[in-house]
N, C-alpha and C positions, 0 to 999 in steps of 0.2 A: 929288475929288468922285465919288460913286457914284450909280448910277441903277438902278432895277429895274422890270420890267414883265412882263406875261404876254400871250401871243397865243393865239388859237384854233389848235389843232394842225392842221397842213396837211402831209400826207404828201409832197407835192411840194416843200415848202420846208424842213421841219424834219427833223433826223436825231437819233437817239438814240446819243450817243457813250459813255455810261457803262455800258450794259448788255452790252457786248461788248468783246472785245479787238481787233476789227478797226479799223484806223487810220481808215478813212472812216466808221465808225459803221454803223448798220443802220436800216432803216425803223422808224418809231414803231409800237409794238405797243399798240393802244388797249385790249386786254383787261386788261393789267396797270395801266393808268392809271385810278386810281379818283378822280381829282380833276376830272373833267369835261372831259377831252380838252384841257387847256391845256398850253402850253409856257412855261416860266418862264425869264427872263433876268435876269442881274445883271451890270452893267458897272461895273468898277472900273479907273480909269485907262484904258489902251488895250486891256484884255482883257475879253471878254464871256463869261461862263459861261452855258451852256444846260442846262436840266434838263427832262425830260419828265414828272416828277412830284415831289412834295415829299419823297419818300423819298430821291431822288437829292440834293436840296438838303441834307437831313440828313446824308447820307454825306459830302458835301463839307465841311460845317461840322465834322463829326467829324475829318476828315482835316486840315483847316487848323488846327484848334485845337491840334494837337500840333506842337511845334517839331522834334522828332526823329522820323523815320519808320523802321520796320523795313525790312530788305532786301526787294526785290520780286522777287528771283531765284526763278524757278519753271520747271519743265519745260514746254517749248513745242513739242515735236515737230519741232524744227529750223526753225521759222518765226520765229526771233527778230527779224528785221527787220520783220515784218508783224503780230506778235502781242504787243501791249503793253496792259497794263491802263490804265484812264483816268488813274490817278495818274502813270504813267510817261510819259504823253503831254502832261502840263502843261509849258508853256515853262520852260526852265531859268531859275532865279533868280526865278520868279514869287512864291514864298513866302518870300523872304529878307528879313530885317530888318523895318523898319517897314511894308513892303508887305504882309506877312502879317497884321499887325494891322488895316490898312485893309480888306483883303479879308474878314477874319473879321467885322469890324464891319458891313460892307456885307451879307454873307450873313445875319447874324443879324437885321438890320433888315428885309431882304427876306422872311425866313421869317415874321417877326411880321406884316408887312403882307399877305403872301399867305394866311396862315391866317385873318386877319380878314375877307378878302373872299370 
C-alpha cells in the first residue's frame, strides 16, 4: 500500500536530498521551486521519498522506470565516502524485483495527483 502527500515547505524541517551530492542534503532553495514552495512525499512500504519540486519526482520516475542503470562512477576529488549522487544513496535492494514495480506505480499515481492539485 502506498501513500502520498504534500506539505508546506519548512526550512527547519525539510531538506533537499536530490540537488546535491552531500549525504545530509542541503537547505531547500525556494528560488528554483516553481511549484509554490511545497515538499512532496511518496511512501511505499517502509520507505518515504521526499521531493522539493515536481521535476525531482520526474527524475525519480525516469530512474525507477529503467531496470538496468549505467555505472555511477565519476571523479569526486577524493571524497568518495561523502560525495554520492542521490541514486547511489538509495537503500540497497530498494528497486529489485516486484518492489520496483510497486514504487513506479506509486510515483506515477502521486505525479498525477500532484499535478491535478
